[in-house]
C-alpha angles and dihedrals in degrees: 000000000000090000093050114141114210120181112205114220121236087355100165093043093048094054094042092054094041107048123064098137111048091194095047134111118263139185127210113197101197113025095177110164095343105257096134091030091062092051094046092050090048089060097044122094125237093274096043119115131210120189116189142179140205129164096193110103096218094047094043094050092045094050093044091058096039095055101028093116096051108088091192090070125078120185127201131187093220132116107263094245085073087078089121092055092048091050089056094046090050093041089236110151095186136005125227092210140009122197133185130180104190097190125118109241123249088241092058093045094048102036117093091202093060093060097224103105129093092187093082134028108266140136113301099238116127094175115138088195109045089203091072110106102220121067126190088257089056090054092053092045100047112023122088120258089248092054092048091049091051091049092052093047099041099042101026102029086225111171093202092052096124094046092048091047091051091051090048089054091050093046096051092057087075095046143326124281115255110153139044092241091065091058093040090055092054093051092043091053093065102028128083110242094245091057098039100096093050092047092049091049090053094047095047091043091053094051092045092052091048096046093049096037085230100168095047090048091048095052092046090049096050094049092049092044093053090054091047095054123107118232105282089017116140134227116200123183131183115203131185106194138038097254093058093042092051091054092050093045094047096047092046089051092047093048092047092058124090094198135036098175118130112273093244093060109109093213135019114261101162096085091211117171120224107231106168141046110205112231097186112051086179122028118263110244131199116269123245089254092054092048090052091055096038115023091180088071091068096102097041122124126183122206124180137184138176129224114244 
């Protein structure tokens, strides 16, 4: 673990968009193994503050040790939508920047003990926070076939969701699901080899999002973060799939508008306040050079906005 190599995605772009006030107060939603954290701290002045969160045990313990000697950094084992609670604990009225990298780390994807990978036979877990009650195996063992199909389609955009759900229902009659291999075998049984990896990624992504309530947490977090930004403060978010990106894009668009009245209204009566100025009309994507060095960055999109 101490020799872990973590490559932060869109690192230079993230910091450039995030930091305007080097002595300001910042929040990092998903510290992980500290790739972006290191860069942010390197750009902060002596009186700058960075508060961060991570609910994953391995990431939290790693980051706690890595940054223990930097008194500008404060780490919390809370879900990142608790940004409002952390602001109160730290007596921070407003932040000058909020950053979130929503990707699952390479360590989590590749480590059998973390229960995220489909590339080796391991427990079917998928919980970021191991204190959550329901694992992915629990979902497959207890939810109806219709619910499972809806999860796979809604959160993974898996076209074979109903067929997979039906096979899951048939399989669990002979015994409960426990490991990733049992789910992999079902998907492999109906998927051509050249499409298997993509299908497995969609299925495991869907279950992970559902188990961790990722989209609900993300929407709650963004809305709170916007209200906790100082004037001219920045919010920067890295997403890795279309569902996340759509939420970020839609909320940024909503919060950058000063009126949501129907177009045929002669005058505005909604009284909506414009809170954001969008800085990235189109998402920032990794360069060809970055993709060469870090292929897992290929689906990343960066969006940024500034509080007005």
